[in-house]
C-alpha positions in Angstrom: -24.6 -168.4 -58.5 -27.2 -169.3 -55.8 -30.8 -168.2 -55.8 -30.3 -165.6 -53.1 -27.7 -163.9 -55.2 -30.1 -164.0 -58.2 -32.7 -162.4 -56.0 -30.3 -159.7 -54.9 -29.4 -158.9 -58.5 -33.0 -158.8 -59.5 -34.1 -156.5 -56.7 -31.2 -154.1 -57.3 -32.1 -153.8 -61.0 -35.7 -153.0 -60.0 -34.5 -150.4 -57.5 -32.1 -148.8 -59.9 -34.1 -149.3 -63.1 -30.9 -150.2 -64.8 -28.8 -153.2 -65.5 -25.6 -151.2 -65.7 -26.1 -149.3 -62.4 -27.1 -152.5 -60.6 -23.9 -154.2 -61.9 -21.8 -151.3 -60.6 -23.5 -151.3 -57.2 -22.9 -155.1 -56.8 -19.4 -154.9 -58.3 -20.3 -157.4 -61.0 -19.8 -157.5 -64.8 -22.9 -156.4 -66.6 -22.9 -159.7 -68.6 -23.1 -161.6 -65.3 -26.1 -159.5 -64.3 -27.8 -160.0 -67.6 -27.3 -163.7 -67.7 -28.5 -164.0 -64.1 -31.9 -162.5 -65.0 -32.1 -164.7 -68.1 -31.6 -167.8 -66.0 -34.1 -166.6 -63.4 -36.8 -165.9 -65.9 -36.2 -169.2 -67.6 -36.4 -171.1 -64.3 -39.6 -169.3 -63.2 -41.2 -169.4 -66.7 -42.3 -165.8 -66.6 -41.0 -162.5 -67.8 -39.9 -160.4 -64.8 -38.6 -157.2 -66.5 -39.7 -154.9 -69.3 -36.6 -153.5 -71.1 -36.6 -150.3 -73.1 -33.9 -148.1 -74.4 -34.4 -145.7 -71.5 -35.3 -147.8 -68.5 -36.1 -151.1 -67.0 -39.2 -151.7 -65.0 -40.9 -154.8 -63.5 -43.8 -156.6 -65.2 -46.8 -157.4 -62.9 -45.2 -160.8 -62.2 -41.9 -159.1 -61.7 -43.4 -156.7 -59.2 -45.0 -159.5 -57.2 -41.7 -161.5 -57.2 -39.9 -158.3 -56.1 -42.1 -157.9 -53.1 -41.4 -161.4 -52.0 -37.7 -161.2 -52.7 -37.3 -158.0 -50.6 -38.9 -159.7 -47.6 -36.8 -162.8 -48.0 -33.6 -160.9 -48.4 -34.4 -158.7 -45.4 -35.0 -161.8 -43.2 -31.7 -163.3 -44.4 -29.8 -160.1 -43.7 -31.3 -159.9 -40.2 -30.5 -163.5 -39.5 -26.9 -163.2 -40.6 -26.4 -159.8 -38.8 -27.1 -161.5 -35.5 -24.0 -163.7 -35.9 -21.6 -161.8 -38.1 -18.8 -159.4 -37.2 -20.4 -156.2 -36.0 -17.5 -153.9 -37.2 -19.1 -151.7 -39.9 -17.7 -152.2 -43.3 -18.5 -151.8 -47.0 -19.5 -149.0 -49.3 -21.5 -146.1 -48.0 -23.0 -143.4 -50.2 -24.1 -140.2 -48.5 -25.6 -137.0 -49.9 -25.7 -133.7 -48.0 -26.1 -130.0 -48.4 -22.9 -128.2 -49.3 -22.9 -126.1 -46.1 -23.2 -129.2 -43.9 -20.4 -130.9 -45.8 -18.0 -127.9 -45.6 -18.5 -126.9 -42.0 -19.6 -130.0 -40.2 -18.8 -133.2 -42.0 -15.5 -132.7 -43.9 -13.5 -131.3 -40.8 -14.4 -134.5 -38.9 -13.9 -136.9 -41.7 -10.4 -138.0 -40.6 -11.7 -139.1 -37.2 -14.6 -141.0 -38.8 -12.3 -142.9 -41.2 -9.8 -143.6 -38.4 -12.7 -145.1 -36.3 -14.2 -147.0 -39.3 -11.3 -147.9 -41.6 -13.3 -150.6 -43.4 -16.0 -148.2 -44.7 -15.5 -147.0 -48.3 -17.2 -143.6 -48.2 -18.7 -141.7 -51.1 -19.9 -138.2 -50.4 -22.1 -136.1 -52.8 -23.2 -132.5 -52.0 -26.0 -130.3 -53.3 -29.4 -128.9 -52.4 -31.4 -130.7 -55.2 -33.9 -133.4 -54.4 -32.4 -136.9 -54.6 -34.2 -140.2 -55.1 -32.3 -142.5 -52.6 -33.4 -145.8 -54.2 -33.1 -144.7 -57.9 -29.7 -143.0 -57.4 -28.3 -145.7 -55.1 -27.8 -143.4 -52.1 -27.8 -144.9 -48.6 -28.6 -141.8 -46.6 -28.8 -138.0 -46.8 -28.2 -135.2 -44.4 -30.7 -132.3 -44.7 -31.8 -129.4 -42.6 -35.5 -128.9 -42.0 -38.6 -131.1 -41.8 -38.9 -134.4 -43.6 -41.4 -134.1 -46.4 -41.6 -137.8 -47.3 -43.1 -139.7 -44.4 -42.0 -143.1 -45.9 -38.4 -142.3 -45.1 -36.7 -143.2 -41.8 -35.2 -140.0 -40.2 -33.1 -139.4 -37.2 -32.3 -135.9 -35.8 -28.6 -135.6 -35.4 -28.3 -131.9 -34.4 -30.1 -128.6 -34.0 -28.8 -125.6 -35.9 -29.5 -122.1 -34.7 -30.4 -119.5 -37.3 -30.4 -115.7 -37.0 -31.8 -112.9 -39.2 -29.3 -110.2 -39.9 -29.2 -106.9 -41.9 -26.2 -104.9 -43.1 -25.8 -101.2 -42.1 -26.5 -100.2 -45.7 -29.8 -102.0 -45.7 -30.9 -100.5 -42.4 -30.0 -97.1 -43.6 -32.1 -97.5 -46.7 -35.1 -99.4 -45.3 -35.0 -98.6 -41.6 -34.6 -100.7 -38.5 -37.8 -102.8 -38.0 -39.1 -102.4 -34.4 -41.1 -105.6 -34.5 -41.5 -108.8 -36.5 -44.7 -107.4 -38.0 -42.8 -104.4 -39.3 -41.0 -106.7 -41.7 -44.3 -106.8 -43.7 -44.0 -103.0 -44.4 -41.7 -102.8 -47.4 -38.8 -104.9 -46.2 -36.8 -107.3 -48.3 -35.2 -110.7 -47.4 -32.8 -113.1 -49.0 -33.8 -116.7 -48.4 -33.5 -120.3 -49.8 -35.8 -121.8 -52.4 -37.2 -125.2 -51.5 -35.8 -127.8 -54.0 -39.1 -129.7 -53.6 -41.6 -126.9 -54.3 -39.4 -124.2 -55.9 -40.9 -121.6 -53.5 -39.0 -119.6 -50.9 -39.0 -120.9 -47.4 -41.0 -118.6 -45.1 -39.2 -116.8 -42.3 -40.0 -118.2 -38.9 -39.4 -116.4 -35.7 -39.7 -117.4 -32.0 -41.0 -114.3 -30.2 -39.1 -115.2 -27.0 -36.8 -118.0 -25.9 -39.6 -119.9 -24.2 -42.3 -119.3 -26.7 -43.9 -122.3 -28.5 -45.9 -120.4 -31.0 -44.2 -119.5 -34.3 -45.1 -116.3 -36.2 -44.6 -116.5 -40.0 -44.0 -113.2 -41.8 -44.1 -113.1 -45.6 -41.9 -110.4 -47.0 -40.7 -109.6 -50.5 -37.7 -111.7 -51.6 -34.8 -109.8 -53.0 
């Protein structure tokens, strides 16, 4: 095992906080991962990882070594990428909201796999907050603004939303003549933010060309 592979194993353990999960990500036996870290710590003469029954975390020396390893591995990957086969391949873990998966991604999955047959795709769905590094996820698809500015985001589509009411609701609460009228005893069904636990405010564009957004807070049913 060369030193670059040892660095790769070490950085994956730090990212995942687990020997077992790092071994699964790298498709290696757990014993190989454990022995690699032992050899690395012996060669460097320092302890790199603190091991407990619940998690693994880097020591101060381990954190400094991790920072240098990530830079070296990134440079190595960039150098090899310039010369290797550009056909995408390998394991790709994606997490997305259930609605996006059901209506937009899954129907187009056969075309994607036909175009990229060498990609092994793992899809998870849910609205809960995910830690990309800790859970070993490569990318997520979400609707809305990005709350963590340290993440790299790309807009892939715009989704139009409409506010609707059933005939029974309008018969009971009345037909609001304006956006402001929603504040007068109306109810709404909305989504809770997985990050804050609070309901997302309703946002309305007053006309198709308007830039200003008016937010109305109504009672959530």
